[in-house]
C-alpha positions as CSV (number, residue, x, y, z in Angstrom):
1,X,0.1,14.7,-7.3
2,X,0.9,10.9,-6.6
3,X,-1.9,9.0,-4.4
4,X,-3.5,5.9,-4.1
5,X,-4.7,2.7,-6.3
6,X,-8.2,2.5,-6.6
7,X,-9.9,-0.3,-8.8
8,X,-13.6,-1.9,-8.7
9,X,-13.9,-4.9,-5.8
10,X,-15.3,-7.4,-7.9
11,X,-16.0,-8.3,-11.2
12,X,-19.6,-6.9,-13.2
13,X,-22.7,-8.7,-12.9
14,X,-23.7,-7.4,-9.2
15,X,-24.8,-4.0,-8.1
16,X,-22.7,-1.3,-6.7
17,X,-23.6,0.4,-3.5
18,X,-21.3,2.6,-2.1
19,X,-18.3,5.2,-3.3
20,X,-15.6,5.7,-0.5
21,X,-12.8,8.4,-1.1
22,X,-9.1,9.1,0.2
23,X,-9.2,12.9,1.6
24,X,-6.4,15.3,2.3
25,X,-7.8,16.7,5.3
26,X,-10.0,15.8,8.3
27,X,-11.7,13.4,8.4
28,X,-9.6,11.7,5.6
29,X,-12.2,9.3,4.8
30,X,-16.1,9.3,3.2
31,X,-18.4,7.0,2.1
32,X,-21.7,7.5,0.1
33,X,-23.8,5.4,-0.5
34,X,-24.3,4.9,-4.4
35,X,-27.2,4.4,-7.1
36,X,-26.7,3.7,-11.2
37,X,-29.1,5.5,-11.6
38,X,-28.8,8.7,-9.8
39,X,-24.7,8.3,-8.6
40,X,-23.7,10.0,-5.6
41,X,-26.1,9.4,-2.4
42,X,-25.6,10.5,1.7
43,X,-22.8,10.0,3.4
44,X,-22.4,7.3,5.7
45,X,-21.4,8.4,9.1
46,X,-18.2,9.0,9.9
47,X,-15.3,5.8,11.7
48,X,-15.4,6.5,15.4
49,X,-11.6,6.1,15.1
50,X,-10.8,8.1,12.4
51,X,-7.4,7.4,10.3
52,X,-4.6,9.9,11.7
53,X,-4.1,11.8,8.6
54,X,-4.6,12.6,4.6
55,X,-5.1,9.2,3.2
56,X,-4.1,8.2,-0.8
57,X,-4.8,4.6,-0.9
58,X,-8.8,3.2,0.3
59,X,-10.1,-0.2,-1.4
60,X,-13.0,-2.2,-0.5
61,X,-13.0,-5.6,0.1
62,X,-13.5,-8.2,-2.5
63,X,-16.5,-9.6,-0.4
64,X,-17.8,-5.5,0.7
65,X,-16.5,-6.8,4.7
66,X,-14.3,-4.6,4.8
67,X,-12.5,-0.8,3.7
68,X,-9.0,0.4,3.9
69,X,-7.3,2.9,4.3
70,X,-3.6,4.1,3.0
71,X,-2.0,7.2,5.4
72,X,0.6,9.6,5.3
73,X,1.1,9.0,8.6
74,X,1.3,6.2,11.4
75,X,0.1,3.4,11.4
76,X,0.1,4.4,7.8
77,X,-2.4,1.2,6.9
78,X,-6.3,1.6,8.8
79,X,-8.3,-1.0,8.1
80,X,-12.5,-0.7,9.4
81,X,-15.5,-3.7,9.7
82,X,-18.0,-2.4,6.1
83,X,-21.4,-3.6,6.0
84,X,-24.5,-1.9,4.6
85,X,-24.8,0.2,7.7
86,X,-20.9,1.6,6.9
87,X,-18.0,1.3,9.2
88,X,-17.3,-0.3,11.9
89,X,-15.2,-0.5,15.2
90,X,-11.8,0.0,13.5
91,X,-9.6,-3.0,13.5
92,X,-6.6,-3.2,15.3
93,X,-3.3,-1.9,13.7
94,X,-0.8,-4.3,12.2
95,X,1.8,-5.5,15.5
96,X,4.3,-5.0,12.6
97,X,3.7,-1.3,10.5
98,X,4.4,-0.6,7.4
99,X,7.8,1.8,7.7
100,X,6.8,4.4,6.8
101,X,3.4,6.7,4.5
102,X,1.3,4.5,2.7
103,X,0.6,5.1,-0.8
104,X,-1.3,2.5,-2.3
105,X,-2.8,-0.8,-1.4
106,X,-4.7,-3.9,-2.3
107,X,-6.4,-6.5,-1.1
108,X,-5.8,-10.7,-2.9
109,X,-8.9,-11.1,-5.0
110,X,-9.2,-14.1,-3.1
111,X,-9.6,-11.8,0.4
112,X,-7.0,-13.6,2.3
113,X,-4.1,-10.5,2.0
114,X,-3.7,-6.9,2.1
115,X,-0.6,-5.2,0.5
116,X,0.2,-1.5,1.2
117,X,3.1,0.2,-1.1
118,X,4.8,2.7,0.7
119,X,7.9,5.7,1.2
120,X,11.4,3.9,3.2
121,X,12.2,0.2,2.6
122,X,11.5,-2.3,1.7
123,X,8.5,0.2,-0.1
124,X,5.9,-2.4,0.3
125,X,4.5,-4.6,2.8
126,X,1.7,-7.5,3.1
127,X,-0.2,-9.4,5.6
128,X,-2.8,-11.9,6.0
129,X,-5.9,-11.2,5.9
130,X,-9.3,-12.4,8.1
131,X,-12.3,-11.5,9.4
132,X,-10.6,-10.8,12.7
133,X,-7.9,-8.3,10.4
134,X,-4.4,-8.7,9.5
135,X,-2.4,-11.3,10.2
136,X,1.3,-11.5,11.3
137,X,3.2,-9.3,8.2
138,X,4.6,-11.8,6.0
139,X,8.4,-11.3,5.2
140,X,9.8,-9.1,2.6
141,X,10.9,-9.9,-0.8
142,X,13.8,-11.2,-1.1
143,X,14.3,-8.3,-4.1
144,X,12.8,-5.6,-2.7
145,X,11.4,-2.5,-5.1
146,X,14.2,-0.3,-5.8
147,X,12.5,2.7,-4.0
148,X,9.5,4.2,-2.6
149,X,6.0,2.5,-3.5
150,X,3.6,4.4,-5.2
151,X,1.1,1.6,-5.7
152,X,0.3,-2.2,-5.8
153,X,-2.2,-4.9,-6.8
154,X,-2.8,-8.5,-7.1
155,X,-3.3,-10.3,-10.2
156,X,-6.6,-11.5,-10.8
157,X,-5.3,-15.2,-10.5
158,X,-3.9,-14.6,-7.0
159,X,-0.3,-15.6,-8.4
160,X,1.4,-12.6,-8.8
161,X,1.3,-8.7,-7.3
162,X,2.9,-5.8,-8.4
163,X,3.8,-2.3,-7.1
164,X,4.8,1.3,-9.1
165,X,7.7,2.5,-7.6
166,X,9.6,5.9,-8.4
167,X,13.3,4.8,-9.1
168,X,14.6,2.6,-12.1
169,X,12.7,0.0,-13.2
170,X,10.2,1.6,-11.8
171,X,7.9,-1.3,-11.9
172,X,8.4,-4.4,-10.1
173,X,6.7,-7.6,-10.0
174,X,6.9,-11.0,-8.0
175,X,4.8,-14.2,-7.7
176,X,2.9,-14.6,-4.7
177,X,1.5,-17.5,-2.6
178,X,0.2,-18.0,0.4
179,X,3.9,-18.3,1.6
180,X,4.2,-14.3,0.2
181,X,6.4,-13.0,-2.0
182,X,8.3,-15.1,-4.6
183,X,11.4,-13.9,-6.5
184,X,10.8,-11.0,-8.7
185,X,10.0,-11.8,-12.6
186,X,12.6,-10.1,-14.5
187,X,11.5,-6.8,-15.5
188,X,10.1,-5.8,-18.6
189,X,12.5,-5.1,-21.9
190,X,10.9,-2.0,-22.4
191,X,10.7,0.0,-19.2
192,X,8.3,2.9,-18.1
193,X,10.3,6.2,-18.9
194,X,9.7,7.5,-15.7
195,X,8.3,7.1,-12.0
196,X,5.2,4.8,-11.8
197,X,1.9,5.9,-10.0
198,X,-0.4,3.6,-10.6
199,X,-0.9,0.1,-11.8
200,X,-3.2,-2.4,-13.1
201,X,-3.7,-5.9,-14.4
202,X,-6.7,-6.6,-16.3
203,X,-9.3,-8.6,-15.1
204,X,-8.8,-12.1,-17.6
205,X,-4.7,-11.6,-15.8
206,X,-3.3,-10.9,-20.0
207,X,-2.4,-7.6,-18.7
208,X,-0.1,-5.0,-17.0
209,X,-0.5,-1.6,-16.9
210,X,1.1,1.5,-15.5
211,X,0.6,5.1,-15.5
212,X,3.2,7.3,-15.4
213,X,4.5,11.1,-15.5
214,X,6.3,11.7,-19.0
215,X,5.0,10.7,-22.2
216,X,2.8,8.4,-23.3
217,X,2.2,8.7,-19.8
218,X,0.1,5.2,-19.8
219,X,1.9,1.9,-21.0
220,X,1.2,-1.7,-20.6
221,X,2.7,-5.1,-21.4
222,X,1.4,-8.3,-21.9
223,X,2.0,-10.4,-18.3
224,X,1.5,-15.0,-18.3
225,X,2.8,-16.6,-15.4
226,X,6.6,-16.2,-16.9
227,X,6.0,-12.3,-15.7
228,X,6.0,-9.5,-18.7
229,X,5.5,-9.6,-22.3
230,X,6.8,-7.1,-24.8
231,X,5.7,-3.5,-24.3
232,X,1.9,-3.1,-26.3
233,X,2.2,-0.6,-28.4
234,X,1.1,2.7,-27.1
235,X,-2.5,4.5,-27.5
236,X,-3.3,6.0,-31.2
237,X,-4.0,9.0,-29.1
238,X,-2.0,9.7,-25.6
239,X,-3.4,10.7,-22.6
240,X,-2.6,14.6,-22.5
241,X,-0.2,14.7,-19.7
242,X,1.3,13.3,-16.9
243,X,-0.7,9.7,-16.0
244,X,-1.4,9.3,-12.5
245,X,-3.8,5.9,-12.4
246,X,-4.6,3.2,-14.4
247,X,-7.9,1.1,-14.1
248,X,-9.7,-1.8,-16.2
249,X,-13.1,-2.0,-16.4
250,X,-14.6,-5.1,-15.0
251,X,-15.8,-7.2,-17.8
252,X,-11.5,-5.9,-19.3
253,X,-13.6,-4.2,-22.3
254,X,-11.9,-0.6,-21.8
255,X,-9.1,1.2,-19.5
256,X,-8.8,4.1,-18.0
257,X,-6.5,6.9,-17.0
258,X,-6.4,9.8,-15.3
259,X,-4.1,12.2,-16.1
260,X,-3.0,16.4,-15.1
261,X,-3.7,17.8,-18.4
262,X,-7.2,18.0,-19.7
263,X,-9.9,16.7,-20.3
264,X,-8.0,14.3,-17.3
265,X,-8.7,11.2,-18.1
266,X,-9.0,9.8,-20.8
267,X,-10.4,5.8,-22.0
268,X,-10.0,3.1,-24.6
269,X,-11.2,-0.2,-26.1
270,X,-8.9,-2.9,-24.5
271,X,-7.7,-5.8,-25.9
272,X,-5.7,-8.6,-26.3
273,X,-4.8,-6.6,-29.4
274,X,-3.9,-3.5,-26.9
275,X,-5.5,-0.2,-27.0
276,X,-8.1,0.9,-29.4
277,X,-9.1,4.4,-30.5
278,X,-9.8,6.9,-27.5
279,X,-13.1,7.0,-26.4
280,X,-14.5,10.8,-27.0
281,X,-14.0,13.3,-23.7
282,X,-17.0,13.8,-21.5
283,X,-19.3,16.5,-22.4
284,X,-18.1,18.0,-18.8
285,X,-14.8,17.6,-17.9
286,X,-13.4,17.2,-14.0
287,X,-12.8,20.2,-12.8
288,X,-8.9,19.4,-12.8
289,X,-6.6,17.2,-13.0
290,X,-7.2,13.2,-12.0
291,X,-5.6,12.1,-9.3
292,X,-7.3,8.6,-9.5
293,X,-9.7,6.4,-11.6
294,X,-12.1,3.8,-10.9
295,X,-14.5,1.6,-12.5
296,X,-17.6,0.9,-10.5
297,X,-17.9,-3.5,-9.8
298,X,-21.0,-3.7,-12.3
299,X,-19.2,-1.6,-14.8
300,X,-21.8,1.1,-14.9
301,X,-20.2,3.6,-13.7
302,X,-16.2,5.5,-13.5
303,X,-15.3,8.0,-11.3
304,X,-12.4,10.6,-11.0
305,X,-10.7,12.3,-8.1
306,X,-9.2,15.5,-8.5
307,X,-7.5,18.7,-6.4
308,X,-10.2,21.6,-7.1
309,X,-13.6,21.2,-6.4
310,X,-16.1,19.2,-6.9
311,X,-12.8,17.0,-5.7
312,X,-14.7,14.4,-7.4
313,X,-16.3,13.8,-10.4
314,X,-18.4,10.7,-11.9
315,X,-20.2,9.4,-15.0
316,X,-22.7,6.4,-16.1
317,X,-20.1,3.9,-18.2
318,X,-21.2,1.8,-21.5
319,X,-19.6,0.0,-24.2
320,X,-19.8,3.8,-26.5
321,X,-18.0,5.5,-23.6
322,X,-18.6,8.5,-21.3
323,X,-22.3,9.4,-20.6
324,X,-23.6,11.8,-18.7
325,X,-22.1,13.5,-15.2
326,X,-24.0,12.6,-12.4
327,X,-24.9,14.9,-10.5
328,X,-22.4,16.2,-7.6
329,X,-22.3,14.8,-3.9
330,X,-25.4,17.5,-2.2
331,X,-21.8,16.9,0.8
332,X,-18.3,17.9,-1.1
333,X,-15.8,17.1,-0.4
334,X,-13.6,19.2,1.9
335,X,-10.2,19.2,0.4
336,X,-8.4,17.4,-2.3
337,X,-9.5,14.1,-2.9
338,X,-6.7,11.4,-3.9
339,X,-8.2,8.1,-4.1
340,X,-11.7,6.2,-4.9
341,X,-12.8,3.2,-4.6
342,X,-16.6,1.2,-5.1
343,X,-18.1,-1.4,-2.9
344,X,-21.5,-3.8,-3.6
345,X,-22.3,-3.7,0.0
346,X,-24.3,-0.7,1.9
347,X,-27.5,0.5,2.1
348,X,-28.9,3.7,0.4
349,X,-28.3,6.8,2.2
350,X,-29.9,9.9,1.6
351,X,-28.1,13.4,0.9
352,X,-29.0,16.9,2.3
353,X,-29.3,20.3,1.8
354,X,-27.5,22.3,5.1
355,X,-28.0,25.2,6.6
356,X,-26.5,27.7,8.9
357,X,-28.4,30.1,11.0
358,X,-27.3,33.0,13.0
359,X,-29.7,35.0,16.1
360,X,-28.3,38.4,16.5
361,X,-29.6,41.3,18.6
362,X,-30.4,43.7,15.8
363,X,-33.1,43.3,12.8
364,X,-34.2,41.2,10.9
365,X,-32.6,39.2,14.4
366,X,-32.5,35.8,12.6
367,X,-29.9,35.0,9.5
368,X,-30.1,32.0,7.9
369,X,-27.3,30.5,4.6
370,X,-27.1,28.0,2.5
371,X,-23.8,25.8,3.7
372,X,-21.4,23.2,1.9
373,X,-17.6,22.3,2.4
374,X,-17.1,25.8,0.1
375,X,-18.8,28.0,3.4
376,X,-21.1,30.4,3.5
377,X,-23.7,30.7,0.3
378,X,-25.6,34.1,-0.6
379,X,-28.2,34.9,2.2
380,X,-31.8,34.0,3.0
381,X,-34.0,36.2,1.8
382,X,-35.9,37.6,5.3
383,X,-39.3,36.2,6.5
384,X,-42.0,38.7,5.5
385,X,-42.9,38.6,9.6
386,X,-39.6,39.2,10.9
387,X,-39.0,38.4,14.7
388,X,-40.7,41.2,17.0
389,X,-36.8,41.2,19.3
390,X,-33.7,40.1,19.7
391,X,-32.5,37.2,19.1
392,X,-30.7,35.0,22.3
393,X,-30.6,31.4,19.8
394,X,-31.7,29.3,17.4
395,X,-32.6,26.2,16.2
396,X,-33.9,23.6,14.0
397,X,-36.3,20.5,13.6
398,X,-34.9,17.3,13.3
399,X,-35.9,17.0,10.1
400,X,-35.2,20.4,9.0
401,X,-38.5,21.6,8.6
402,X,-38.8,24.2,10.4
403,X,-36.6,26.9,12.9
404,X,-37.0,28.9,15.9
405,X,-35.7,31.2,17.2
406,X,-35.2,32.4,21.6
407,X,-35.4,35.7,23.1
408,X,-38.5,37.0,21.0
409,X,-39.7,34.0,20.6
410,X,-40.5,33.4,17.1
411,X,-41.0,29.8,14.6
412,X,-41.3,29.1,10.9
413,X,-41.6,26.4,8.8
414,X,-38.3,25.4,6.9
415,X,-37.0,24.3,3.4
416,X,-35.3,24.3,1.3
417,X,-36.2,27.8,0.0
418,X,-35.8,29.4,2.9
419,X,-39.0,31.0,5.7
420,X,-42.4,30.0,5.2
421,X,-45.0,31.9,6.7
422,X,-44.3,32.7,10.4
423,X,-46.3,29.9,12.6
424,X,-48.8,31.4,15.5
425,X,-47.7,31.7,18.8
426,X,-48.1,29.6,21.5
427,X,-51.9,30.1,22.8
428,X,-50.0,29.6,26.7
429,X,-47.7,32.6,26.4
430,X,-44.0,31.8,27.4
431,X,-43.3,33.5,30.5
432,X,-39.9,35.9,30.2
433,X,-37.3,35.5,27.8
434,X,-36.7,32.1,26.3
435,X,-32.6,32.1,26.3
436,X,-32.3,29.2,24.3
437,X,-34.5,26.0,22.8
438,X,-34.5,22.1,21.8
439,X,-37.1,19.7,19.4
440,X,-37.2,16.8,21.1
441,X,-35.9,14.2,19.1
442,X,-38.4,13.0,17.2
443,X,-39.6,16.0,16.7
444,X,-43.2,15.6,18.5
445,X,-42.1,18.5,21.3
446,X,-40.5,21.8,22.0
447,X,-38.7,23.1,25.2
448,X,-37.4,26.8,25.9
449,X,-34.8,27.4,28.6
450,X,-36.2,31.4,29.4
451,X,-35.5,33.5,32.4
452,X,-39.0,33.2,35.3
453,X,-40.6,30.8,36.9
454,X,-41.3,27.8,35.7
455,X,-37.5,28.7,34.1
456,X,-38.1,25.8,31.7
457,X,-41.3,25.2,29.5
458,X,-41.8,22.7,27.1
459,X,-45.0,22.5,24.2
460,X,-45.9,19.6,21.4
461,X,-45.1,20.1,18.2
462,X,-46.3,19.1,14.5
463,X,-46.5,20.5,11.3
464,X,-49.1,23.0,12.2
465,X,-46.3,24.3,15.0
466,X,-47.1,24.8,18.2
467,X,-49.9,22.4,20.1
468,X,-50.9,22.7,24.0
469,X,-48.3,23.6,26.9
470,X,-47.3,20.6,29.0
471,X,-47.6,20.8,33.1
472,X,-45.1,22.5,34.3
473,X,-42.1,20.3,36.5
474,X,-43.7,19.0,39.5
475,X,-40.0,20.2,40.7
476,X,-38.7,23.2,39.2
477,X,-35.0,24.7,38.0
478,X,-33.8,26.5,40.7
479,X,-32.8,29.7,38.3
480,X,-33.1,31.7,35.8
481,X,-32.5,29.1,32.7
482,X,-29.8,29.6,30.0
483,X,-30.1,26.6,27.4
484,X,-32.0,23.2,27.1
485,X,-31.4,20.1,26.1
486,X,-32.7,16.8,25.0
487,X,-31.1,13.2,24.8
488,X,-30.7,11.7,21.8
489,X,-33.1,9.0,22.4
490,X,-35.8,11.5,23.5
491,X,-35.3,10.4,27.1
492,X,-34.7,12.8,28.9
493,X,-34.5,16.4,28.7
494,X,-31.5,18.6,30.6
495,X,-31.1,22.4,31.3
496,X,-28.8,24.8,32.5
497,X,-29.6,27.3,35.2
498,X,-28.2,30.1,37.5
499,X,-28.8,29.6,40.6
500,X,-27.3,26.4,42.4
501,X,-27.1,23.1,41.4
502,X,-26.9,24.4,37.6
503,X,-27.8,22.1,35.6
504,X,-31.2,20.5,36.4
505,X,-32.5,16.8,34.2
506,X,-36.0,15.1,33.6
507,X,-36.8,12.1,31.9
508,X,-39.0,13.1,29.2
509,X,-42.7,10.9,27.5
510,X,-44.9,11.1,25.7
511,X,-46.3,13.3,28.9
512,X,-44.3,15.0,29.3
513,X,-42.0,15.9,32.2
514,X,-41.0,12.9,34.8
515,X,-39.6,13.5,37.9
516,X,-36.2,15.1,38.2
517,X,-33.6,13.2,38.3
518,X,-31.1,13.8,41.2
519,X,-28.5,16.3,41.1
520,X,-24.9,15.9,40.2
521,X,-23.0,14.8,43.2
522,X,-20.2,17.2,42.4
523,X,-21.9,20.2,40.7
524,X,-20.9,22.8,37.9
525,X,-19.1,25.6,40.0
526,X,-21.2,28.0,38.5
527,X,-24.5,29.4,36.9
528,X,-25.4,26.5,34.0
529,X,-24.3,29.0,30.3
530,X,-25.2,25.3,28.1
531,X,-25.8,22.2,28.6
532,X,-25.9,19.4,26.0
533,X,-26.5,15.4,25.9
534,X,-23.8,13.2,23.9
535,X,-24.8,12.1,20.8
536,X,-24.8,8.3,22.0
537,X,-25.9,9.6,24.9
538,X,-23.8,8.9,27.6
539,X,-22.7,11.6,28.7
540,X,-23.8,15.9,29.3
541,X,-21.6,18.6,29.2
542,X,-22.6,22.2,31.2
543,X,-21.0,25.4,30.2
544,X,-20.4,27.8,32.9
545,X,-18.2,31.1,34.0
546,X,-16.4,29.5,36.5
547,X,-13.3,27.5,36.9
548,X,-13.0,24.9,35.7
549,X,-15.6,26.5,32.9
550,X,-16.8,23.2,31.8
551,X,-17.7,20.5,33.4
552,X,-19.0,16.9,32.3
553,X,-21.3,13.7,33.7
554,X,-21.7,10.2,32.7
555,X,-25.3,10.4,32.0
556,X,-27.6,6.9,32.0
557,X,-31.2,5.9,32.8
558,X,-30.6,6.6,36.4
559,X,-29.2,10.0,35.5
560,X,-26.3,11.8,36.5
561,X,-22.8,9.8,37.0
562,X,-20.0,10.6,38.7
563,X,-18.2,13.9,37.3
564,X,-15.5,13.2,35.3
565,X,-11.7,14.7,35.6
566,X,-11.5,18.1,34.1
567,X,-9.4,18.3,31.2
568,X,-6.1,19.2,32.1
569,X,-5.8,22.2,30.4
570,X,-8.4,24.3,31.5
571,X,-10.7,26.7,28.9
572,X,-9.4,30.0,28.3
573,X,-12.5,31.5,29.5
574,X,-15.8,31.6,31.2
575,X,-18.2,28.8,28.7
576,X,-21.1,30.5,27.5
577,X,-22.2,27.3,25.3
578,X,-21.1,23.6,24.6
579,X,-21.6,20.6,22.0
580,X,-20.4,18.0,21.0
581,X,-19.7,17.1,17.3
582,X,-22.3,14.3,15.7
583,X,-20.0,11.2,15.5
584,X,-18.8,12.0,19.4
585,X,-15.1,12.5,19.1
586,X,-15.2,15.9,20.6
587,X,-16.7,18.6,22.0
588,X,-16.9,22.5,21.9
589,X,-16.8,25.4,24.5
590,X,-17.9,28.9,23.1
591,X,-16.0,31.4,25.6
592,X,-16.7,34.5,26.6
593,X,-13.2,36.3,27.0
594,X,-12.8,40.4,27.4
595,X,-9.7,41.3,26.2
596,X,-7.6,40.1,22.7
597,X,-6.9,37.4,21.3
598,X,-10.3,36.7,22.1
599,X,-10.1,32.8,20.6
600,X,-14.0,32.7,21.5
601,X,-14.0,28.8,21.2
602,X,-11.4,26.3,22.4
603,X,-12.0,22.1,21.9
604,X,-11.1,19.1,23.2
605,X,-11.4,15.3,22.0
606,X,-14.0,13.0,23.5
607,X,-14.0,9.6,24.4
608,X,-15.6,7.3,27.2
609,X,-12.7,8.3,29.3
610,X,-13.7,11.6,29.2
611,X,-11.4,15.1,27.5
612,X,-8.3,14.6,25.7
613,X,-6.0,17.2,25.5
614,X,-7.2,20.4,24.2
615,X,-6.9,21.1,20.6
616,X,-4.8,24.6,19.3
617,X,-6.8,27.3,19.4
618,X,-7.7,28.3,15.7
619,X,-5.3,30.5,13.9
620,X,-7.6,33.0,13.3
621,X,-9.5,33.8,16.5
622,X,-13.3,35.3,16.7
623,X,-13.0,38.4,16.6
624,X,-14.6,39.0,20.0
625,X,-16.5,37.0,22.6
626,X,-18.1,33.8,21.6
627,X,-21.9,33.0,22.7
628,X,-22.8,29.7,21.2
629,X,-21.6,27.1,19.5
630,X,-22.4,24.2,16.8
631,X,-20.8,21.4,14.9
632,X,-22.2,20.8,11.8
633,X,-24.6,18.7,11.1
634,X,-21.9,16.0,9.4
635,X,-19.4,17.3,11.8
636,X,-17.1,18.6,9.7
637,X,-17.2,21.9,10.9
638,X,-17.3,24.3,14.1
639,X,-19.7,27.8,14.2
640,X,-19.1,30.0,16.6
641,X,-21.5,33.3,16.6
642,X,-19.9,36.0,19.0
643,X,-20.0,39.7,19.8
644,X,-17.9,41.6,17.6
645,X,-18.4,41.5,13.7
646,X,-18.6,39.2,11.4
647,X,-20.6,38.2,14.5
648,X,-20.4,34.6,13.0
649,X,-16.6,32.3,12.4
650,X,-16.5,28.6,11.1
651,X,-13.6,26.3,10.7
652,X,-13.6,23.4,9.2
653,X,-12.0,20.3,11.5
654,X,-8.3,19.1,10.3
655,X,-7.0,16.1,11.0
656,X,-6.9,15.1,14.5
657,X,-10.6,16.8,14.6
658,X,-9.2,20.0,15.6
659,X,-9.9,24.2,13.5
660,X,-8.2,24.3,10.0
661,X,-8.1,27.9,8.0
662,X,-11.5,29.6,9.2
663,X,-13.8,30.0,6.4
664,X,-14.5,33.5,4.2
665,X,-17.2,35.5,6.2
666,X,-20.6,35.9,5.0
667,X,-20.8,38.6,2.1
668,X,-23.9,39.3,4.4
669,X,-23.2,39.5,7.8
670,X,-25.8,39.2,10.4
671,X,-27.3,43.0,11.6
672,X,-24.8,43.1,15.4
673,X,-24.2,40.5,18.1
674,X,-24.2,37.3,17.3
675,X,-25.9,35.2,20.1
676,X,-27.2,32.0,19.0
677,X,-25.3,29.3,16.0
678,X,-27.3,26.2,14.9
679,X,-26.8,24.1,11.4
680,X,-29.7,21.9,10.4
681,X,-30.4,20.3,7.2
682,X,-33.6,18.7,4.8
683,X,-33.2,15.9,2.5
684,X,-32.5,16.1,-1.3
């Protein structure tokens, strides 16, 4: 694949703290914390406004204050503030957009400009850059590149810009100044032999290198204020196949090429004389053709993207070449990684292992699997002491240290090894059958929705399990309770139930339930089957069996606000469960529908304005009515438990946030109808 360009953000000597990837599907850009000693850390939260499509180029600002992406569809380039906390609110799009699909991009080394290479004339577009984002587009070069721009780079002294493109002369360079493009430099005397897909200036500005698909796969030239010099001799040992990208180490002592044929990445010493003798291949090769390559700003690491799992491979780097491969990220990209860049700004983020649990109505009643971007792992061994009966709901504690099944109430310690020894049942038994369970965000309490009065019960919780039952609320819910949820700040708890008003909420504190909030002015139209707060605590949604099947309200310290307008396209049928994505960009509803196609789930974009246009239903629907819905902890996937085999279905989210191609079923299915589903995670 022909992708964007990525080089290290600054010269050596500054600690590298983050690494970003451009990928081919939702969420299109990923960022991880980075350590030179251990490699990949945990994921940063995705930006609130995601890139609109596949990202082929990603670049951090030289000062680490912004991150920009080149993407396949309009606006073709997007940028975000970047800080130790990760992504900020997306900058406004440029007033004049690039004219076609973005493929490469670069910030000028002084940070005052950004350039994008793209499909469609003029093939390269540049803008002033400041803390406010994009400025007014610079005038196009007087002599344009001759075809599609695949990559772009600025010289280290900001005096030149070079573009790789698909029509002879394949590489074009211009003087650069605060006024923009100057008159085109003369083409090199010896042209690259084919399309140039990667370009890079050496850190001292005395050379420029290009990657291309035909032998010698990489070509380099001396560079000066006069432009291209006489081509350097080819490396004695050529890259093994199509060159896709090229990068210099920050100290200029090495050059690396990402290419299509094993070993997929090749590196050479570099000097004023050109290529030295090729470094030994890494002991563990990337999994497939190298798409892009980047050195870390401190020169201690090198990363390569590719189109098979794990999609990115990184190694320590030194004067001896490649070190022992770093461990893969705990949360892998789900699809091709096209682009990579490092930053010197970013706080450490913990990495997590993720799990998916299903509560069902056949023994062992509760089934758990490892979860990753590859889908289901091998089922965990059943707990030594099984639940005594029907599983109707399931939840993990926020830390992932416990798992609790509703129905025939049962709780266990949880770890990456699976179930621990069953916790003792609560000293004060739960009245009736529990149908939903939720931990408080601080993990000091657990609440249950259940079938008989008082309909909601809560217990203190610790590492030892259940503590004392909290006093019942002064004003009880007025019917059979189906679902319960805490607000993300732990200041409120809500319960969905079967008798008018169908949803009831209370303040929550260490003392338990407060005085019931006023009912919503406009109630849901039928029994509450599911309830969920948005992750920022600004909204609450209820699933119910009668049209419009989902009802949502603003939420604040005062309780329910004025009901949001119903979705323009209503869900297909009865809402049985509801969940917001962890980033708050979507809301999903599990659906009970009496006949094929069962669909089982509908989902909508979500914002402060309420529901967006309903996403298209999954191309592979559930085989039976949906019972519960959950987003993975990183928000990349949507799961639904349902009435018929395989009883659990999961889809990745795709560009725009809708449903992708369904994951393969687990090798060992849950036993009978899936009623509850939950994702959990434990820190690595």
